[in-house]
C-alpha positions in Angstrom: -30.8 -22.8 -44.8 -31.2 -22.6 -48.4 -31.0 -19.5 -50.7 -34.2 -18.2 -52.7 -33.5 -15.6 -55.5 -36.5 -13.7 -56.2 -36.2 -11.6 -59.5 -39.0 -8.9 -59.5 -39.9 -6.2 -57.0 -43.5 -5.9 -57.4 -46.1 -6.1 -54.6 -45.7 -9.9 -54.9 -42.1 -10.2 -55.3 -41.6 -8.3 -52.0 -44.2 -9.9 -49.6 -42.8 -13.1 -50.8 -39.5 -11.5 -49.7 -40.4 -10.6 -46.4 -42.3 -14.1 -45.6 -39.5 -16.4 -46.8 -37.3 -14.8 -45.4 -38.3 -16.7 -41.9 -36.8 -20.1 -43.1 -34.4 -19.1 -45.7 -31.6 -16.7 -47.0 -33.6 -14.6 -50.0 -32.4 -11.7 -52.3 -34.1 -9.7 -54.3 -33.9 -8.3 -57.4 -35.1 -4.7 -58.3 -34.8 -3.7 -62.4 -34.9 0.4 -61.4 -31.6 1.1 -59.7 -33.5 4.1 -58.0 -36.1 2.7 -56.6 -33.8 -0.4 -55.6 -31.5 1.5 -53.6 -34.4 3.3 -52.1 -35.8 0.2 -50.7 -32.8 -1.3 -49.7 -32.3 1.7 -47.1 -35.5 2.5 -46.2 -36.7 -1.1 -46.0 -39.8 -0.1 -47.9 -41.2 0.3 -51.2 -43.6 2.6 -50.9 -44.9 2.3 -54.2 -45.8 -1.6 -54.6 -46.3 -2.6 -50.6 -46.8 0.5 -48.4 -46.5 0.2 -45.1 -44.7 -2.8 -44.9 -41.0 -3.4 -43.8 -38.8 -5.9 -45.5 -36.2 -7.6 -43.4 -32.8 -6.2 -42.8 -31.5 -9.9 -44.0 -33.1 -9.4 -47.2 -30.2 -8.4 -49.7 -31.9 -6.2 -52.7 -29.9 -5.3 -55.3 -30.3 -3.9 -59.5 -27.6 -6.3 -60.4 -29.4 -9.7 -61.2 -26.2 -11.6 -61.8 -25.8 -10.5 -57.7 -28.9 -11.8 -56.8 -29.2 -15.2 -58.2 -25.4 -15.8 -57.4 -25.6 -19.2 -55.5 -29.5 -19.8 -55.3 -31.0 -22.8 -54.9 -34.3 -21.7 -56.3 -35.3 -18.6 -58.5 -38.7 -17.1 -58.7 -39.5 -15.2 -61.4 -42.2 -12.9 -59.6 -42.7 -10.9 -62.8 -46.2 -10.6 -64.7 -46.7 -12.8 -68.1 -46.4 -10.0 -70.5 -42.3 -9.6 -68.9 -41.8 -13.2 -68.1 -39.6 -14.0 -71.4 -37.4 -10.7 -71.4 -36.8 -12.0 -67.7 -36.2 -15.6 -67.8 -33.9 -14.7 -71.6 -31.9 -12.7 -68.7 -32.0 -15.5 -66.4 -30.8 -18.0 -69.4 -27.7 -15.4 -70.4 -26.5 -15.7 -67.0 -26.8 -19.1 -65.9 -26.3 -20.3 -69.5 -28.4 -24.1 -71.5 -27.1 -26.3 -69.3 -29.9 -28.0 -67.2 -28.0 -29.1 -64.2 -26.5 -25.7 -63.8 -29.6 -24.4 -62.9 -31.4 -23.9 -59.5 -35.2 -24.7 -59.7 -36.8 -22.2 -61.5 -40.5 -21.3 -60.1 -43.1 -18.5 -61.7 -45.8 -16.6 -60.5 -47.2 -15.1 -63.8 -51.4 -15.0 -63.9 -51.6 -14.2 -67.4 -50.9 -15.2 -71.2 -48.6 -13.4 -73.7 -50.7 -11.4 -75.8 -48.7 -11.8 -79.3 -48.1 -16.0 -78.5 -51.2 -17.3 -76.8 -48.3 -19.0 -74.4 -48.6 -19.5 -70.7 -45.7 -19.0 -69.1 -44.7 -22.8 -68.6 -44.8 -22.5 -72.2 -42.6 -19.5 -72.8 -40.0 -21.3 -70.9 -40.0 -24.2 -73.1 -40.4 -21.7 -75.9 -36.9 -20.2 -75.0 -35.3 -23.4 -73.3 -36.6 -25.9 -76.5 -35.2 -29.5 -76.3 -32.9 -28.9 -73.0 -36.3 -28.6 -71.4 -35.6 -26.9 -68.6 -38.2 -27.9 -65.8 -40.4 -25.1 -64.8 -42.6 -25.1 -61.7 -45.9 -22.6 -61.1 -46.9 -21.5 -57.5 -50.4 -20.0 -58.1 -49.9 -17.7 -54.7 -54.1 -17.3 -53.7 -53.9 -14.1 -51.2 -53.1 -11.2 -51.2 -49.2 -9.6 -51.5 -50.0 -7.0 -48.4 -51.7 -10.0 -46.2 -49.3 -12.2 -46.9 -46.6 -9.7 -45.9 -48.1 -9.4 -42.6 -47.5 -12.9 -42.2 -51.6 -13.7 -42.2 -51.9 -17.8 -42.9 -52.5 -18.6 -47.0 -52.8 -21.4 -49.1 -50.7 -21.6 -52.6 -51.1 -24.3 -55.4 -47.5 -25.5 -57.0 -48.2 -27.1 -60.1 -45.3 -29.3 -61.4 -45.4 -32.4 -63.9 -42.5 -33.8 -61.7 -43.8 -34.6 -58.1 -40.2 -35.3 -56.4 -39.0 -31.7 -57.8 -42.4 -30.6 -56.4 -41.7 -31.9 -53.2 -38.1 -30.4 -52.9 -39.4 -26.8 -53.3 -42.6 -27.4 -51.6 -40.0 -28.3 -48.7 -38.0 -24.7 -49.1 -41.0 -22.6 -49.2 -43.2 -23.5 -47.7 -43.9 -22.5 -43.8 -46.1 -22.5 -40.8 -48.1 -19.6 -42.1 -47.5 -20.4 -45.8 -49.0 -23.3 -46.7 -48.8 -25.1 -49.9 -50.5 -27.7 -51.6 -48.9 -29.8 -54.8 -50.7 -30.2 -58.2 -49.8 -32.0 -61.2 -52.1 -30.2 -63.4 -49.5 -27.6 -64.8 -51.9 -26.4 -67.4 -54.8 -25.9 -65.0 -53.2 -23.8 -62.4 -52.2 -21.7 -64.8 -55.1 -21.1 -66.4 -57.3 -21.0 -63.4 -55.2 -17.9 -62.0 -55.3 -16.6 -66.0 -58.9 -16.9 -66.7 -59.7 -15.7 -62.9 -58.1 -12.4 -63.2 -60.2 -11.4 -66.7 -63.5 -13.2 -65.3 -62.9 -10.5 -62.2 -63.2 -7.7 -64.4 -66.4 -8.9 -66.1 -67.7 -9.2 -62.2 -66.6 -5.9 -61.2 -68.0 -3.8 -64.2 -71.5 -5.2 -64.0 -71.0 -4.6 -60.0 -69.7 -1.2 -60.6 -73.5 0.1 -62.1 -75.0 -0.2 -58.9 -78.1 -1.2 -60.9 -78.4 -4.8 -58.7 -76.6 -4.9 -55.2 -77.0 -8.6 -55.8 -75.0 -9.0 -59.1 -72.3 -10.2 -58.0 -73.6 -13.5 -56.4 -75.6 -13.9 -58.9 -72.8 -13.2 -62.2 -70.2 -15.6 -60.1 -71.9 -19.2 -61.0 -71.8 -17.8 -64.8 -68.4 -16.9 -64.6 -67.1 -20.3 -62.9 -68.7 -22.2 -65.7 -66.7 -19.9 -68.2 -63.8 -20.3 -66.2 -64.5 -24.3 -66.5 -65.3 -24.4 -69.9 -62.9 -22.6 -71.4 -59.5 -24.0 -68.9 -60.9 -27.9 -70.0 -61.1 -26.6 -73.2 -57.4 -25.6 -73.0 -55.6 -28.9 -71.4 -56.6 -28.2 -67.6 -58.6 -30.7 -65.9 -62.4 -29.9 -64.0 -61.0 -30.3 -60.7 -58.2 -28.0 -60.7 -60.8 -25.9 -62.4 -63.0 -26.3 -59.6 -60.8 -26.2 -57.0 -58.1 -23.9 -54.6 -56.1 -22.7 -57.2 -59.5 -21.8 -59.9 -62.5 -21.2 -58.9 -61.4 -20.4 -54.8 -59.0 -17.8 -56.4 -62.0 -16.3 -58.7 -64.5 -16.2 -55.4 -61.8 -14.6 -53.6 -60.3 -11.9 -56.0 -63.7 -11.0 -57.2 -65.2 -10.1 -53.7 -61.9 -7.9 -52.5 -61.0 -4.3 -53.3 -57.6 -5.7 -52.4 -57.6 -6.6 -56.3 -56.1 -5.2 -58.7 -58.3 -7.0 -61.4 -61.3 -5.9 -59.2 -60.2 -2.5 -59.2 -59.5 -2.2 -62.4 -63.3 -3.2 -63.6 -64.9 -1.3 -61.7 -63.1 1.8 -62.4 -64.2 0.9 -66.0 -67.6 2.4 -65.1 -66.8 5.0 -62.7 -63.8 6.6 -64.5 -63.9 5.2 -68.3 -61.6 3.5 -70.6 -58.5 6.3 -71.2 -57.7 7.2 -67.7 -57.0 3.4 -67.0 -55.4 2.6 -70.0 -52.7 5.6 -69.9 -52.0 4.2 -66.5 -51.2 0.9 -67.8 -49.4 2.1 -70.1 -46.8 4.0 -68.3 -46.7 0.9 -66.0 -48.2 2.9 -63.2 -50.2 0.2 -62.2 -50.1 -3.6 -63.2 -53.5 -5.7 -64.6 -52.6 -9.4 -66.3 -56.3 -9.5 -66.3 -56.2 -6.8 -69.2 -53.0 -7.8 -71.2 -54.5 -11.8 -71.6 -57.9 -11.0 -72.0 -56.8 -10.2 -76.3 -55.3 -13.6 -76.2 -57.8 -15.4 -74.6 -60.7 -13.8 -76.2 -58.8 -14.5 -79.8 -58.3 -18.5 -78.6 -61.9 -19.0 -77.4 -63.0 -17.4 -80.8 -60.9 -19.9 -83.0 -61.9 -23.1 -81.1 -65.9 -21.7 -80.8 -65.5 -21.8 -77.0 -68.3 -20.1 -75.5 -67.4 -17.0 -73.5 -69.6 -14.4 -73.0 -67.5 -12.3 -69.6 -64.4 -12.6 -71.7 -66.4 -10.9 -74.2 -67.4 -8.1 -72.9 -64.6 -7.2 -70.9 -62.6 -7.6 -74.2 -64.9 -5.5 -76.4 -64.8 -3.1 -73.7 -60.7 -2.6 -73.5 -60.3 -3.3 -77.1 -62.9 -2.5 -79.6 -64.2 0.9 -77.2 -67.6 -0.7 -76.4 -68.8 1.6 -73.9 -68.7 -0.1 -70.6 -72.5 0.5 -69.4 -73.3 -1.2 -72.4 -71.4 -4.2 -71.8 -72.3 -4.3 -67.7 -75.9 -4.3 -69.7 -75.2 -7.8 -71.2 -74.1 -9.3 -68.7 -76.8 -8.9 -66.2 -78.9 -9.9 -69.0 -77.0 -12.9 -69.2 -77.5 -13.4 -66.0 -81.6 -13.4 -66.6 -80.9 -15.6 -69.0 -78.9 -18.5 -67.2 -81.4 -18.0 -64.6 -83.9 -18.9 -66.9 -82.0 -21.5 -68.1 -81.0 -23.5 -65.1 -85.4 -23.1 -63.7 -86.1 -24.7 -67.6 -83.9 -26.8 -66.4 -85.0 -27.8 -63.3 -88.4 -28.0 -64.9 -87.5 -30.5 -67.1 -85.6 -33.1 -64.7 -89.0 -32.2 -62.3 -90.8 -33.3 -65.0 -88.7 -36.3 -65.7 -89.2 -37.0 -62.4 -92.8 -37.0 -62.7 -92.5 -39.3 -65.4 -90.3 -41.6 -64.1 -93.1 -41.9 -60.8 -96.3 -42.5 -63.1 -94.5 -45.3 -65.3 -93.1 -46.5 -61.8 -96.9 -46.3 -60.4 -98.6 -47.7 -63.5 -96.3 -51.1 -63.3 -96.8 -51.9 -59.8 -100.5 -51.6 -60.3 -100.6 -52.9 -63.8 -98.3 -55.8 -61.2 -100.8 -55.9 -59.0 -103.9 -56.6 -61.2 -101.9 -59.4 -62.8 -101.4 -61.3 -59.5 -105.2 -60.7 -58.3 -106.7 -61.9 -62.0 -103.9 -64.9 -61.5 -105.0 -65.8 -57.7 -109.1 -66.0 -58.8 -108.0 -68.6 -62.0 -106.2 -70.6 -59.3 -109.0 -70.9 -56.9 -111.7 -71.3 -59.9 -109.2 -74.5 -61.4 -109.1 -76.1 -58.0 -113.4 -75.9 -57.7 -113.1 -77.4 -60.9 -110.9 -80.4 -59.7 -112.7 -81.0 -57.0 -116.2 -81.5 -58.6 -114.5 -83.3 -61.4 -113.0 -85.4 -58.2 -116.4 -85.5 -57.1 -118.5 -86.4 -60.0 -115.3 -89.1 -60.6 -116.8 -90.7 -57.2 -120.1 -90.8 -58.3 -119.5 -92.2 -61.2 -117.2 -95.2 -59.4 -119.9 -95.7 -57.1 -122.5 -96.4 -59.4 -120.4 -98.8 -61.0 -119.5 -100.8 -58.2 -123.2 -100.9 -57.6 -123.9 -102.3 -60.9 -121.6 -104.6 -60.7 -123.0 -106.2 -57.5 
């Protein structure tokens, strides 16, 4: 049995503490003292994960040094905008000697606004040349479902396969299955982008002008995720896989997703109430926080990102959500027309190819026929020549006789 320390008492931190405690000793850090005390006493956190009982075996404390003491593995279960702060706190407690550190795993699905950095890059920024190994766990299910023990499959990314195997052995349970990936950037980019794209899909869907808009917009969202992700260093295989496209499909089709709910609320309630809730940290939305960074990168690099652009304009430029939704509906129409044109081109190309094939075939038949006729004529002339020759020889013999 190993000791797992979870730094972060949000919904996912609570869910992981619940599910991982079946195989390991688990301690949980909740920064807010009052909330930590109440959660430890009632074994439930009504703010972040109501209705879920946290096992008595889980140690809960607002003191991070207590929580990480003797840990074999530390999971940083905070959003990307808090990642730097928490890793710095850990550095202050554990020091800079890498060999003294437990395994470090992060969960954040976002990008830092000011630095435009992903979680692994934030860790690299903090530790510099020391090179503290960082692994990223892309949790693909929803916190409430994971905590209830519903079977889920997650993706653990690390550039070190041996490290990934060790971490997987600690975390994996019968209901918490883990796949490994060596594409650390791609896995993080998939999680970051799917939150933003989900907001765009939900925003368009909330207008209720087209009940099938989600299904129609999803292919464009997947294309955009892969286009941005590959441009920033992820592999197509990863981005089209479980932690990219798979996570987007799941998140954009469920009201359990915060990004989905925020996107819908932009239409039903408007920008101001959501902004106030996010600023006061009443709700957490990594897509809201990350879209500014992703939009900036796409602008600087000339990456086509229409859905990201519309979400950014609503949140940071005050564009009416209804206008953004209309733009996304137009995007669907354009993409459908482009696909039709592409199919027509492919069909025409196939017709031309078949036509050329038939011409070649017919031409060959005609050539063979012509060649055959020439051959027969030659034989006839040959025979005739032979006959004439015989007649001539006969005359010679006769004359000679």
